[in-house]
C-alpha positions as YAML, in Angstrom:
chain: A
units: angstrom
residues:
- id: 1
  name: MET
  ca: [90.60, 125.79, 85.94]
- id: 2
  name: GLU
  ca: [89.50, 124.45, 89.05]
- id: 3
  name: THR
  ca: [86.09, 123.09, 89.31]
- id: 4
  name: LYS
  ca: [84.10, 121.07, 92.33]
- id: 5
  name: ALA
  ca: [85.67, 117.47, 93.29]
- id: 6
  name: TYR
  ca: [82.73, 115.86, 93.97]
- id: 7
  name: THR
  ca: [82.31, 113.17, 96.32]
- id: 8
  name: LEU
  ca: [79.40, 110.64, 96.98]
- id: 9
  name: CYS
  ca: [77.98, 112.80, 99.27]
- id: 10
  name: ASP
  ca: [76.82, 115.49, 96.78]
- id: 11
  name: PHE
  ca: [74.22, 112.57, 95.49]
- id: 12
  name: ILE
  ca: [72.44, 111.62, 98.61]
- id: 13
  name: ASN
  ca: [69.82, 114.39, 98.62]
- id: 14
  name: LEU
  ca: [69.54, 115.66, 95.54]
- id: 15
  name: ASP
  ca: [65.46, 116.74, 95.38]
- id: 16
  name: CYS
  ca: [65.08, 115.62, 91.62]
- id: 17
  name: SER
  ca: [63.32, 112.76, 89.94]
- id: 18
  name: LEU
  ca: [65.34, 109.18, 89.78]
- id: 19
  name: PRO
  ca: [66.25, 109.84, 86.21]
- id: 20
  name: GLU
  ca: [67.87, 113.21, 87.01]
- id: 21
  name: ARG
  ca: [69.58, 111.63, 90.09]
- id: 22
  name: VAL
  ca: [71.04, 109.07, 88.21]
- id: 23
  name: SER
  ca: [71.62, 111.17, 85.04]
- id: 24
  name: LEU
  ca: [73.84, 113.98, 87.49]
- id: 25
  name: PHE
  ca: [75.55, 110.92, 89.54]
- id: 26
  name: GLU
  ca: [76.80, 109.07, 85.44]
- id: 27
  name: ASP
  ca: [77.65, 112.63, 83.84]
- id: 28
  name: LYS
  ca: [79.31, 114.48, 87.26]
- id: 29
  name: PHE
  ca: [81.16, 112.06, 89.09]
- id: 30
  name: ILE
  ca: [81.56, 109.01, 87.03]
- id: 31
  name: THR
  ca: [82.65, 111.42, 84.53]
- id: 32
  name: GLN
  ca: [84.95, 112.74, 87.12]
- id: 33
  name: LEU
  ca: [86.23, 109.40, 88.11]
- id: 34
  name: ASN
  ca: [87.01, 108.69, 84.62]
- id: 35
  name: ARG
  ca: [89.03, 112.16, 83.41]
- id: 36
  name: GLU
  ca: [91.36, 111.25, 86.02]
- id: 37
  name: LYS
  ca: [91.33, 107.40, 86.09]
- id: 38
  name: LEU
  ca: [89.84, 106.87, 89.36]
- id: 39
  name: ASN
  ca: [87.45, 104.76, 88.94]
- id: 40
  name: GLY
  ca: [89.37, 101.84, 90.77]
- id: 41
  name: GLY
  ca: [86.43, 99.90, 91.89]
- id: 42
  name: TRP
  ca: [84.73, 96.87, 90.03]
- id: 43
  name: MET
  ca: [87.94, 96.08, 88.57]
- id: 44
  name: SER
  ca: [88.04, 91.83, 87.12]
- id: 45
  name: SER
  ca: [90.21, 89.35, 88.75]
- id: 46
  name: ILE
  ca: [91.87, 86.56, 86.45]
- id: 47
  name: GLY
  ca: [92.33, 83.59, 88.72]
- id: 48
  name: PRO
  ca: [92.53, 83.09, 92.69]
- id: 49
  name: ILE
  ca: [92.86, 86.83, 95.08]
- id: 50
  name: ASN
  ca: [95.68, 86.11, 97.03]
- id: 51
  name: THR
  ca: [98.75, 88.02, 98.03]
- id: 52
  name: GLU
  ca: [99.54, 88.00, 94.48]
- id: 53
  name: MET
  ca: [97.51, 88.12, 91.68]
- id: 54
  name: LYS
  ca: [96.22, 89.19, 88.06]
- id: 55
  name: VAL
  ca: [93.30, 92.30, 87.83]
- id: 56
  name: ILE
  ca: [92.17, 93.85, 84.65]
- id: 57
  name: ASP
  ca: [92.76, 97.56, 84.61]
- id: 58
  name: ASN
  ca: [89.21, 99.54, 83.97]
- id: 59
  name: TYR
  ca: [91.52, 101.69, 82.09]
- id: 60
  name: SER
  ca: [94.66, 99.85, 80.52]
- id: 61
  name: GLN
  ca: [95.23, 96.65, 80.70]
- id: 62
  name: GLU
  ca: [96.17, 93.26, 82.59]
- id: 63
  name: ARG
  ca: [98.29, 94.06, 85.65]
- id: 64
  name: ASN
  ca: [99.96, 91.60, 88.15]
- id: 65
  name: VAL
  ca: [99.77, 93.23, 91.62]
- id: 66
  name: ILE
  ca: [100.36, 92.39, 95.47]
- id: 67
  name: SER
  ca: [97.24, 92.72, 96.83]
- id: 68
  name: PHE
  ca: [95.85, 94.49, 99.97]
- id: 69
  name: ILE
  ca: [92.33, 93.68, 99.45]
- id: 70
  name: SER
  ca: [91.72, 90.56, 100.00]
- id: 71
  name: ASN
  ca: [90.42, 89.18, 103.76]
- id: 72
  name: ASN
  ca: [91.46, 85.82, 103.32]
- id: 73
  name: TYR
  ca: [93.92, 86.26, 106.84]
- id: 74
  name: LEU
  ca: [95.16, 83.22, 107.11]
- id: 75
  name: GLY
  ca: [95.40, 81.54, 103.72]
- id: 76
  name: TYR
  ca: [92.39, 78.64, 104.11]
- id: 77
  name: SER
  ca: [90.66, 79.70, 101.10]
- id: 78
  name: LYS
  ca: [93.54, 78.07, 99.32]
- id: 79
  name: HIS
  ca: [94.86, 75.44, 102.17]
- id: 80
  name: PRO
  ca: [94.32, 72.30, 100.02]
- id: 81
  name: SER
  ca: [92.62, 70.60, 102.89]
- id: 82
  name: VAL
  ca: [90.06, 73.08, 103.24]
- id: 83
  name: VAL
  ca: [89.76, 73.03, 99.26]
- id: 84
  name: GLU
  ca: [89.67, 69.23, 99.57]
- id: 85
  name: ALA
  ca: [86.83, 69.23, 102.19]
- id: 86
  name: GLY
  ca: [84.83, 71.25, 99.96]
- id: 87
  name: ILE
  ca: [85.35, 69.34, 96.68]
- id: 88
  name: GLU
  ca: [84.05, 66.44, 98.66]
- id: 89
  name: ALA
  ca: [81.48, 67.74, 100.06]
- id: 90
  name: THR
  ca: [80.18, 68.73, 96.21]
- id: 91
  name: GLN
  ca: [80.76, 65.43, 94.92]
- id: 92
  name: ILE
  ca: [78.37, 64.20, 97.98]
- id: 93
  name: TYR
  ca: [75.96, 66.56, 98.39]
- id: 94
  name: GLY
  ca: [75.92, 68.59, 94.70]
- id: 95
  name: CYS
  ca: [76.80, 72.12, 94.26]
- id: 96
  name: GLY
  ca: [73.67, 73.85, 96.76]
- id: 97
  name: MET
  ca: [70.86, 72.27, 99.07]
- id: 98
  name: ASN
  ca: [68.71, 74.06, 96.33]
- id: 99
  name: ALA
  ca: [65.86, 74.96, 99.21]
- id: 100
  name: ALA
  ca: [65.48, 77.05, 102.33]
- id: 101
  name: PRO
  ca: [67.20, 74.95, 105.55]
- id: 102
  name: CYS
  ca: [63.60, 75.26, 106.97]
- id: 103
  name: ILE
  ca: [62.16, 73.01, 104.60]
- id: 104
  name: GLY
  ca: [64.63, 70.69, 103.63]
- id: 105
  name: GLY
  ca: [67.46, 72.48, 102.96]
- id: 106
  name: TYR
  ca: [69.72, 71.95, 106.34]
- id: 107
  name: SER
  ca: [71.71, 69.09, 105.95]
- id: 108
  name: ASP
  ca: [73.86, 67.23, 108.63]
- id: 109
  name: ILE
  ca: [77.13, 68.93, 107.99]
- id: 110
  name: GLN
  ca: [75.76, 72.58, 108.40]
- id: 111
  name: LYS
  ca: [73.95, 70.88, 112.04]
- id: 112
  name: LYS
  ca: [77.14, 70.06, 112.66]
- id: 113
  name: PHE
  ca: [78.83, 73.24, 111.68]
- id: 114
  name: GLU
  ca: [76.81, 74.98, 114.00]
- id: 115
  name: ASN
  ca: [77.19, 73.33, 117.43]
- id: 116
  name: ASP
  ca: [80.72, 73.53, 116.82]
- id: 117
  name: ILE
  ca: [81.20, 77.19, 116.27]
- id: 118
  name: ALA
  ca: [78.84, 77.62, 118.99]
- id: 119
  name: GLN
  ca: [81.09, 75.51, 121.19]
- id: 120
  name: PHE
  ca: [84.07, 77.49, 119.83]
- id: 121
  name: LEU
  ca: [82.83, 80.36, 121.14]
- id: 122
  name: HIS
  ca: [81.20, 79.16, 124.36]
- id: 123
  name: CYS
  ca: [77.68, 80.13, 123.57]
- id: 124
  name: GLU
  ca: [74.91, 77.44, 123.35]
- id: 125
  name: ASP
  ca: [73.38, 77.63, 119.61]
- id: 126
  name: ALA
  ca: [73.91, 78.80, 116.85]
- id: 127
  name: LEU
  ca: [72.58, 79.34, 112.91]
- id: 128
  name: THR
  ca: [74.29, 79.95, 109.67]
- id: 129
  name: PHE
  ca: [73.42, 82.09, 106.59]
- id: 130
  name: SER
  ca: [74.18, 82.88, 103.14]
- id: 131
  name: ALA
  ca: [75.73, 86.23, 103.94]
- id: 132
  name: GLY
  ca: [77.57, 87.78, 106.83]
- id: 133
  name: PHE
  ca: [75.38, 91.00, 106.30]
- id: 134
  name: ASN
  ca: [72.33, 88.66, 106.84]
- id: 135
  name: ALA
  ca: [74.01, 87.30, 109.92]
- id: 136
  name: ASN
  ca: [73.37, 90.97, 111.61]
- id: 137
  name: CYS
  ca: [70.17, 92.33, 109.25]
- id: 138
  name: GLY
  ca: [68.07, 89.80, 109.81]
- id: 139
  name: PRO
  ca: [68.08, 88.94, 112.87]
- id: 140
  name: LEU
  ca: [68.28, 92.33, 114.04]
- id: 141
  name: LEU
  ca: [65.19, 92.73, 112.07]
- id: 142
  name: VAL
  ca: [62.88, 90.46, 114.28]
- id: 143
  name: LEU
  ca: [64.64, 90.47, 117.70]
- id: 144
  name: LEU
  ca: [64.57, 94.15, 118.84]
- id: 145
  name: ARG
  ca: [60.99, 95.68, 118.25]
- id: 146
  name: LYS
  ca: [59.39, 99.13, 119.13]
- id: 147
  name: CYS
  ca: [59.26, 98.94, 122.67]
- id: 148
  name: ASP
  ca: [63.08, 98.28, 122.80]
- id: 149
  name: ILE
  ca: [66.47, 100.32, 122.10]
- id: 150
  name: ALA
  ca: [69.62, 99.78, 120.27]
- id: 151
  name: LEU
  ca: [72.54, 101.16, 121.46]
- id: 152
  name: VAL
  ca: [75.09, 101.34, 118.56]
- id: 153
  name: ASP
  ca: [78.63, 102.22, 118.02]
- id: 154
  name: MET
  ca: [79.03, 104.64, 115.41]
- id: 155
  name: TYR
  ca: [81.64, 102.93, 113.58]
- id: 156
  name: ALA
  ca: [79.34, 99.46, 113.35]
- id: 157
  name: HIS
  ca: [79.07, 97.78, 110.08]
- id: 158
  name: SER
  ca: [76.57, 98.51, 107.95]
- id: 159
  name: SER
  ca: [74.87, 95.53, 108.20]
- id: 160
  name: VAL
  ca: [73.70, 96.29, 111.64]
- id: 161
  name: PHE
  ca: [71.96, 99.75, 110.81]
- id: 162
  name: GLU
  ca: [70.39, 98.05, 107.62]
- id: 163
  name: GLY
  ca: [68.46, 95.79, 110.67]
- id: 164
  name: LEU
  ca: [67.40, 98.37, 112.93]
- id: 165
  name: TYR
  ca: [64.52, 99.99, 111.23]
- id: 166
  name: ASN
  ca: [61.91, 97.80, 113.89]
- id: 167
  name: THR
  ca: [63.43, 99.55, 116.50]
- id: 168
  name: ASN
  ca: [64.65, 102.50, 118.53]
- id: 169
  name: THR
  ca: [68.36, 103.19, 117.92]
- id: 170
  name: LYS
  ca: [70.73, 105.51, 119.67]
- id: 171
  name: ILE
  ca: [74.24, 105.89, 118.20]
- id: 172
  name: ILE
  ca: [76.73, 106.50, 120.82]
- id: 173
  name: LYS
  ca: [80.37, 107.72, 120.52]
- id: 174
  name: HIS
  ca: [82.64, 104.91, 119.43]
- id: 175
  name: ASN
  ca: [84.70, 102.76, 122.20]
- id: 176
  name: ASP
  ca: [84.05, 105.38, 124.83]
- id: 177
  name: ILE
  ca: [82.74, 103.41, 127.94]
- id: 178
  name: GLY
  ca: [82.34, 106.50, 130.04]
- id: 179
  name: TYR
  ca: [79.39, 107.84, 127.23]
- id: 180
  name: LEU
  ca: [77.55, 104.81, 126.85]
- id: 181
  name: GLU
  ca: [77.38, 103.94, 130.77]
- id: 182
  name: LYS
  ca: [75.71, 107.72, 131.06]
- id: 183
  name: THR
  ca: [73.68, 107.10, 127.85]
- id: 184
  name: LEU
  ca: [72.36, 103.72, 129.86]
- id: 185
  name: LEU
  ca: [71.87, 105.90, 133.15]
- id: 186
  name: SER
  ca: [69.63, 108.37, 131.87]
- id: 187
  name: MET
  ca: [67.63, 105.59, 130.37]
- id: 188
  name: GLY
  ca: [66.13, 104.19, 133.47]
- id: 189
  name: ASP
  ca: [63.69, 101.69, 132.24]
- id: 190
  name: LYS
  ca: [61.90, 103.07, 129.68]
- id: 191
  name: TYR
  ca: [62.62, 100.45, 127.32]
- id: 192
  name: LYS
  ca: [61.84, 97.04, 127.78]
- id: 193
  name: THR
  ca: [65.58, 95.78, 125.83]
- id: 194
  name: ARG
  ca: [68.43, 97.83, 125.87]
- id: 195
  name: MET
  ca: [70.87, 96.15, 123.76]
- id: 196
  name: VAL
  ca: [74.47, 97.63, 123.28]
- id: 197
  name: ILE
  ca: [75.66, 96.44, 119.64]
- id: 198
  name: ILE
  ca: [79.85, 96.83, 118.70]
- id: 199
  name: ASP
  ca: [82.21, 95.19, 116.45]
- id: 200
  name: GLY
  ca: [85.20, 93.24, 117.94]
- id: 201
  name: VAL
  ca: [87.77, 94.46, 115.62]
- id: 202
  name: TYR
  ca: [86.42, 97.52, 113.31]
- id: 203
  name: SER
  ca: [86.73, 97.18, 109.63]
- id: 204
  name: GLN
  ca: [87.91, 100.25, 108.48]
- id: 205
  name: ASP
  ca: [89.95, 101.23, 111.17]
- id: 206
  name: GLY
  ca: [91.40, 97.99, 112.98]
- id: 207
  name: ASP
  ca: [91.06, 98.85, 116.63]
- id: 208
  name: ILE
  ca: [89.51, 96.79, 119.06]
- id: 209
  name: ALA
  ca: [86.42, 97.34, 121.41]
- id: 210
  name: PRO
  ca: [87.54, 97.20, 125.03]
- id: 211
  name: ILE
  ca: [84.74, 94.18, 125.74]
- id: 212
  name: ASP
  ca: [85.62, 93.43, 128.79]
- id: 213
  name: GLU
  ca: [84.36, 96.81, 129.91]
- id: 214
  name: TYR
  ca: [80.82, 96.62, 127.97]
- id: 215
  name: VAL
  ca: [80.52, 93.00, 129.62]
- id: 216
  name: ARG
  ca: [81.01, 95.60, 132.67]
- id: 217
  name: VAL
  ca: [78.80, 98.07, 132.24]
- id: 218
  name: CYS
  ca: [75.88, 95.87, 130.74]
- id: 219
  name: LYS
  ca: [75.89, 93.44, 133.75]
- id: 220
  name: LYS
  ca: [75.59, 97.10, 135.42]
- id: 221
  name: TYR
  ca: [72.69, 98.51, 133.68]
- id: 222
  name: ASN
  ca: [70.88, 95.20, 132.98]
- id: 223
  name: ALA
  ca: [71.48, 95.46, 128.94]
- id: 224
  name: MET
  ca: [72.43, 92.60, 125.97]
- id: 225
  name: LEU
  ca: [75.27, 92.75, 124.76]
- id: 226
  name: TRP
  ca: [75.66, 92.14, 120.39]
- id: 227
  name: VAL
  ca: [79.53, 91.75, 119.37]
- id: 228
  name: ASP
  ca: [79.57, 91.28, 115.70]
- id: 229
  name: ASP
  ca: [83.21, 90.15, 115.65]
- id: 230
  name: ALA
  ca: [83.80, 89.30, 112.12]
- id: 231
  name: HIS
  ca: [87.38, 90.89, 111.32]
- id: 232
  name: GLY
  ca: [88.68, 88.93, 114.98]
- id: 233
  name: ILE
  ca: [87.63, 85.54, 115.17]
- id: 234
  name: GLY
  ca: [90.54, 83.87, 113.93]
- id: 235
  name: THR
  ca: [93.01, 86.17, 114.25]
- id: 236
  name: ILE
  ca: [93.14, 87.59, 117.52]
- id: 237
  name: GLY
  ca: [92.86, 85.71, 120.89]
- id: 238
  name: GLU
  ca: [94.84, 83.27, 122.06]
- id: 239
  name: THR
  ca: [93.01, 80.11, 120.51]
- id: 240
  name: GLY
  ca: [91.58, 82.22, 117.84]
- id: 241
  name: ARG
  ca: [88.39, 83.03, 119.31]
- id: 242
  name: GLY
  ca: [88.50, 86.31, 118.57]
- id: 243
  name: ALA
  ca: [88.19, 89.91, 120.30]
- id: 244
  name: VAL
  ca: [85.96, 88.41, 122.85]
- id: 245
  name: GLU
  ca: [88.66, 85.70, 123.92]
- id: 246
  name: LEU
  ca: [91.18, 88.30, 123.77]
- id: 247
  name: TYR
  ca: [89.24, 90.75, 126.62]
- id: 248
  name: LYS
  ca: [88.50, 86.99, 128.74]
- id: 249
  name: ALA
  ca: [84.73, 87.53, 127.70]
- id: 250
  name: LEU
  ca: [83.83, 84.20, 126.91]
- id: 251
  name: GLY
  ca: [80.37, 83.44, 128.28]
- id: 252
  name: HIS
  ca: [79.68, 86.55, 128.96]
- id: 253
  name: VAL
  ca: [78.32, 88.40, 125.53]
- id: 254
  name: ASP
  ca: [74.67, 87.37, 124.70]
- id: 255
  name: ILE
  ca: [74.90, 87.25, 120.88]
- id: 256
  name: ILE
  ca: [78.32, 86.87, 119.16]
- id: 257
  name: THR
  ca: [77.85, 87.17, 115.10]
- id: 258
  name: GLY
  ca: [80.83, 86.41, 112.28]
- id: 259
  name: THR
  ca: [81.52, 85.98, 108.85]
- id: 260
  name: LEU
  ca: [83.10, 82.69, 107.13]
- id: 261
  name: SER
  ca: [84.23, 85.17, 104.39]
- id: 262
  name: LYS
  ca: [87.33, 86.19, 106.54]
- id: 263
  name: SER
  ca: [89.39, 83.55, 108.75]
- id: 264
  name: PHE
  ca: [87.32, 81.01, 107.34]
- id: 265
  name: GLY
  ca: [87.82, 81.33, 103.71]
- id: 266
  name: THR
  ca: [84.71, 80.80, 102.33]
- id: 267
  name: VAL
  ca: [81.14, 82.80, 102.30]
- id: 268
  name: GLY
  ca: [78.56, 83.28, 104.89]
- id: 269
  name: GLY
  ca: [77.68, 84.28, 108.48]
- id: 270
  name: PHE
  ca: [76.80, 83.04, 111.91]
- id: 271
  name: ILE
  ca: [74.90, 83.99, 114.81]
- id: 272
  name: ALA
  ca: [75.81, 82.44, 118.18]
- id: 273
  name: GLY
  ca: [73.72, 83.02, 121.40]
- id: 274
  name: SER
  ca: [71.33, 80.80, 123.79]
- id: 275
  name: HIS
  ca: [69.71, 77.96, 122.72]
- id: 276
  name: GLN
  ca: [66.10, 79.95, 123.01]
- id: 277
  name: ILE
  ca: [67.56, 83.48, 120.81]
- id: 278
  name: ILE
  ca: [68.65, 81.04, 118.46]
- id: 279
  name: ASN
  ca: [65.45, 79.15, 118.24]
- id: 280
  name: PHE
  ca: [63.81, 81.71, 117.85]
- id: 281
  name: LEU
  ca: [65.39, 82.87, 114.87]
- id: 282
  name: ARG
  ca: [65.15, 80.19, 113.20]
- id: 283
  name: TYR
  ca: [61.76, 80.42, 112.90]
- id: 284
  name: HIS
  ca: [61.66, 84.28, 112.62]
- id: 285
  name: ALA
  ca: [64.68, 85.46, 110.89]
- id: 286
  name: LYS
  ca: [63.80, 86.27, 107.01]
- id: 287
  name: SER
  ca: [67.07, 86.17, 105.70]
- id: 288
  name: ASN
  ca: [67.39, 82.33, 107.16]
- id: 289
  name: ILE
  ca: [63.84, 81.34, 106.09]
- id: 290
  name: PHE
  ca: [63.61, 82.65, 102.33]
- id: 291
  name: SER
  ca: [67.22, 82.11, 101.71]
- id: 292
  name: THR
  ca: [68.83, 78.88, 100.17]
- id: 293
  name: ALA
  ca: [70.85, 76.83, 102.66]
- id: 294
  name: PRO
  ca: [74.65, 77.59, 102.68]
- id: 295
  name: THR
  ca: [76.43, 75.55, 99.72]
- id: 296
  name: PRO
  ca: [77.92, 72.23, 100.77]
- id: 297
  name: LEU
  ca: [81.13, 73.67, 99.71]
- id: 298
  name: THR
  ca: [81.19, 76.45, 102.20]
- id: 299
  name: ILE
  ca: [79.84, 74.33, 105.11]
- id: 300
  name: ALA
  ca: [82.43, 71.63, 104.89]
- id: 301
  name: SER
  ca: [85.72, 74.13, 103.90]
- id: 302
  name: ALA
  ca: [84.22, 76.67, 107.10]
- id: 303
  name: GLN
  ca: [84.29, 73.24, 109.27]
- id: 304
  name: LYS
  ca: [87.86, 72.47, 107.99]
- id: 305
  name: SER
  ca: [88.84, 75.84, 108.27]
- id: 306
  name: LEU
  ca: [87.65, 76.10, 112.10]
- id: 307
  name: GLU
  ca: [89.83, 73.05, 113.08]
- id: 308
  name: LEU
  ca: [92.14, 74.94, 111.32]
- id: 309
  name: ILE
  ca: [92.09, 77.67, 113.82]
- id: 310
  name: GLN
  ca: [92.04, 75.84, 116.92]
- id: 311
  name: SER
  ca: [95.29, 73.62, 116.02]
- id: 312
  name: ASP
  ca: [97.26, 75.98, 113.21]
- id: 313
  name: VAL
  ca: [98.82, 78.52, 115.60]
- id: 314
  name: TYR
  ca: [101.40, 79.58, 113.52]
- id: 315
  name: GLN
  ca: [99.46, 81.31, 110.71]
- id: 316
  name: ARG
  ca: [98.00, 83.01, 113.06]
- id: 317
  name: GLU
  ca: [101.63, 84.02, 114.92]
- id: 318
  name: LYS
  ca: [102.38, 85.30, 111.09]
- id: 319
  name: LEU
  ca: [99.72, 87.38, 110.93]
- id: 320
  name: GLN
  ca: [100.75, 89.12, 113.91]
- id: 321
  name: GLU
  ca: [103.88, 89.27, 112.96]
- id: 322
  name: ASN
  ca: [103.77, 90.72, 109.28]
- id: 323
  name: THR
  ca: [101.16, 93.01, 110.65]
- id: 324
  name: HIS
  ca: [104.04, 94.52, 113.39]
- id: 325
  name: TYR
  ca: [106.38, 94.59, 110.63]
- id: 326
  name: PHE
  ca: [104.59, 96.58, 108.23]
- id: 327
  name: LYS
  ca: [103.52, 98.91, 110.97]
- id: 328
  name: ASN
  ca: [106.57, 99.33, 112.03]
- id: 329
  name: LYS
  ca: [107.80, 100.65, 108.91]
- id: 330
  name: LEU
  ca: [104.67, 102.68, 108.00]
- id: 331
  name: THR
  ca: [105.94, 104.40, 111.79]
- id: 332
  name: GLU
  ca: [109.33, 105.42, 110.89]
- id: 333
  name: LEU
  ca: [108.77, 107.20, 108.29]
- id: 334
  name: GLY
  ca: [105.40, 109.39, 109.33]
- id: 335
  name: PHE
  ca: [102.61, 107.44, 108.01]
- id: 336
  name: ASP
  ca: [99.45, 107.78, 109.55]
- id: 337
  name: PHE
  ca: [97.51, 104.58, 110.49]
- id: 338
  name: GLY
  ca: [94.79, 105.44, 113.14]
- id: 339
  name: THR
  ca: [94.42, 103.60, 115.75]
- id: 340
  name: SER
  ca: [94.81, 100.22, 114.03]
- id: 341
  name: GLN
  ca: [95.62, 97.61, 116.38]
- id: 342
  name: THR
  ca: [95.07, 94.69, 113.73]
- id: 343
  name: GLN
  ca: [96.18, 93.38, 110.51]
- id: 344
  name: ILE
  ca: [93.44, 96.30, 109.20]
- id: 345
  name: VAL
  ca: [95.77, 99.28, 108.50]
- id: 346
  name: PRO
  ca: [94.34, 102.35, 107.18]
- id: 347
  name: VAL
  ca: [97.01, 104.77, 105.41]
- id: 348
  name: LYS
  ca: [94.78, 108.09, 106.15]
- id: 349
  name: VAL
  ca: [95.00, 110.27, 103.41]
- id: 350
  name: GLY
  ca: [91.79, 112.69, 103.75]
- id: 351
  name: HIS
  ca: [90.26, 113.95, 100.82]
- id: 352
  name: GLU
  ca: [88.38, 110.96, 98.64]
- id: 353
  name: ILE
  ca: [90.41, 112.44, 95.02]
- id: 354
  name: LYS
  ca: [93.55, 112.62, 96.82]
- id: 355
  name: THR
  ca: [92.93, 109.32, 98.12]
- id: 356
  name: GLY
  ca: [91.92, 108.03, 94.78]
- id: 357
  name: ARG
  ca: [94.95, 109.33, 93.22]
- id: 358
  name: ALA
  ca: [97.10, 107.73, 95.68]
- id: 359
  name: ALA
  ca: [95.26, 104.25, 94.88]
- id: 360
  name: ARG
  ca: [95.66, 104.85, 90.66]
- id: 361
  name: ALA
  ca: [99.60, 105.82, 91.41]
- id: 362
  name: LEU
  ca: [100.41, 102.66, 94.11]
- id: 363
  name: LEU
  ca: [98.04, 100.32, 91.31]
- id: 364
  name: GLU
  ca: [100.49, 101.76, 88.47]
- id: 365
  name: LYS
  ca: [103.54, 100.23, 90.38]
- id: 366
  name: GLY
  ca: [102.00, 97.31, 90.81]
- id: 367
  name: ILE
  ca: [100.35, 97.33, 94.50]
- id: 368
  name: TYR
  ca: [96.49, 97.12, 94.61]
- id: 369
  name: VAL
  ca: [94.76, 98.48, 97.11]
- id: 370
  name: ALA
  ca: [91.54, 99.49, 98.09]
- id: 371
  name: ALA
  ca: [90.25, 103.71, 98.53]
- id: 372
  name: ILE
  ca: [87.85, 103.58, 101.24]
- id: 373
  name: ILE
  ca: [85.52, 106.75, 100.74]
- id: 374
  name: TYR
  ca: [82.56, 107.60, 101.94]
- id: 375
  name: PRO
  ca: [79.56, 106.03, 103.11]
- id: 376
  name: GLY
  ca: [82.69, 103.26, 103.86]
- id: 377
  name: VAL
  ca: [83.95, 105.72, 106.25]
- id: 378
  name: LYS
  ca: [83.02, 109.39, 107.45]
- id: 379
  name: LYS
  ca: [83.74, 112.26, 104.53]
- id: 380
  name: ASN
  ca: [86.95, 113.66, 104.75]
- id: 381
  name: ASP
  ca: [88.12, 110.49, 106.50]
- id: 382
  name: ALA
  ca: [89.55, 108.63, 102.94]
- id: 383
  name: ARG
  ca: [91.86, 106.04, 103.21]
- id: 384
  name: LEU
  ca: [94.43, 103.11, 101.69]
- id: 385
  name: ARG
  ca: [93.02, 100.33, 103.37]
- id: 386
  name: PHE
  ca: [95.79, 98.02, 103.04]
- id: 387
  name: VAL
  ca: [94.85, 94.28, 104.64]
- id: 388
  name: ILE
  ca: [97.90, 92.37, 105.95]
- id: 389
  name: LEU
  ca: [97.62, 88.68, 105.46]
- id: 390
  name: ALA
  ca: [99.60, 85.68, 107.04]
- id: 391
  name: SER
  ca: [100.69, 84.84, 103.24]
- id: 392
  name: HIS
  ca: [102.45, 88.51, 102.65]
- id: 393
  name: THR
  ca: [105.86, 88.30, 102.15]
- id: 394
  name: LYS
  ca: [108.41, 90.37, 103.23]
- id: 395
  name: GLU
  ca: [109.71, 91.57, 100.29]
- id: 396
  name: GLN
  ca: [106.25, 92.44, 98.84]
- id: 397
  name: LEU
  ca: [106.27, 94.37, 102.35]
- id: 398
  name: ASP
  ca: [109.31, 95.94, 101.68]
- id: 399
  name: TYR
  ca: [108.08, 96.96, 98.04]
- id: 400
  name: THR
  ca: [104.81, 98.37, 99.32]
- id: 401
  name: ILE
  ca: [106.62, 100.56, 101.52]
- id: 402
  name: GLN
  ca: [109.12, 101.94, 99.34]
- id: 403
  name: ALA
  ca: [106.12, 102.58, 96.54]
- id: 404
  name: LEU
  ca: [103.97, 104.48, 99.16]
- id: 405
  name: ILE
  ca: [107.49, 106.76, 99.71]
- id: 406
  name: GLU
  ca: [107.29, 107.26, 95.95]
- id: 407
  name: VAL
  ca: [103.36, 107.90, 96.08]
- id: 408
  name: ASP
  ca: [103.99, 110.34, 98.62]
- id: 409
  name: ASP
  ca: [106.92, 112.39, 97.09]
- id: 410
  name: MET
  ca: [104.13, 113.26, 94.22]
- id: 411
  name: LEU
  ca: [101.29, 113.55, 96.13]
- id: 412
  name: SER
  ca: [102.18, 114.22, 99.92]
- id: 413
  name: ILE
  ca: [99.71, 111.84, 101.40]
- id: 414
  name: ARG
  ca: [101.61, 111.70, 104.90]
- id: 415
  name: LYS
  ca: [100.19, 114.32, 106.08]
- id: 416
  name: PRO
  ca: [96.08, 114.40, 105.58]
- id: 417
  name: VAL
  ca: [93.90, 117.00, 104.19]
- id: 418
  name: ASN
  ca: [90.30, 117.42, 103.73]
- id: 419
  name: GLU
  ca: [89.83, 120.49, 100.77]
- id: 420
  name: LEU
  ca: [90.68, 119.40, 97.39]
- id: 421
  name: CYS
  ca: [89.93, 120.80, 93.60]
- id: 422
  name: ILE
  ca: [90.29, 118.76, 90.66]
- id: 423
  name: CYS
  ca: [91.23, 120.94, 87.43]
- id: 424
  name: ASP
  ca: [89.45, 120.30, 84.26]
...
């Protein structure tokens, strides 16, 4: 007996009370996932998250897996000097600063890191946050008002959209410079500030924004440019300065945001820009003012990672080599990884249930990959998101390719589909 295949979209606008909504969600969606053993989220890991790791499967047992879910692109989370720097800082400062940075929690090592990351990105100043999400959301909430407008790429990170409640918003077509130019031209002088907001590297498709073209158009129409380069800094650009460097735009972007949880191997975020903008945020950004300062371990380890990014060319080259190798294999076999230009490789499947089945089948073969569904991506654009690391071996990549072939034999995932029913 065929029945409806529920997706998260079905539970967004239910016209009923909160208790009824959560009950329906549990009865329909969670029950459906558990019936087919498709709930791959929130699995516990045992030990470090690396290319090989141990997880507790939600439905059966502990599993040793080859992992493609970590953003530890350069392997610095376990780099001996990065670990040592964090331990040393913890021994000196303690496990936490235990105060907001504006009222005593602002350490000398945090100040040094901000100076160094600003200089690294050719900006005047920078401010760190305890989470990368906060580095986008908090500043946007206070920088843009009702007299301004944000022109946001349709695939920008969720943290950007969460920060736009105090301003006007226009969604712009993805990496479409012509559309942006027409939109800015049609606005005239209606708004006091026009802020174009894009990602450097997009987290779900792995493609790169043509930042030189964005700079050109923004200058032509007197708009500011904000680039969230969380996935680009450390991984691309001649010296690891990210997408802005790749397009020779360092010093020409108004605001750059990033995270410490990817190439830096720790946790937290930062925003870099002019001294005046950063100083304004020090006194207005609530996600910084009302949040305890990042831990000494986080800052000291990030500082060491920043030094390594500038000196350790090998890891960046190894990351690119692994990425090219994996993509070439996928291309030879006819798998669709979209427009990816980076280490984020989305194998497109289409329907959410089918994507979940594929992720489950891979897990049972010892491959841990995330099934990305709505709202991470638009409906019917679900995919298996493989995140390639510098530390992956050729043997691991070859085993994964073979597993994909076997899963395709079972589920036909090489051809994305949008419709699917499940059986009771």
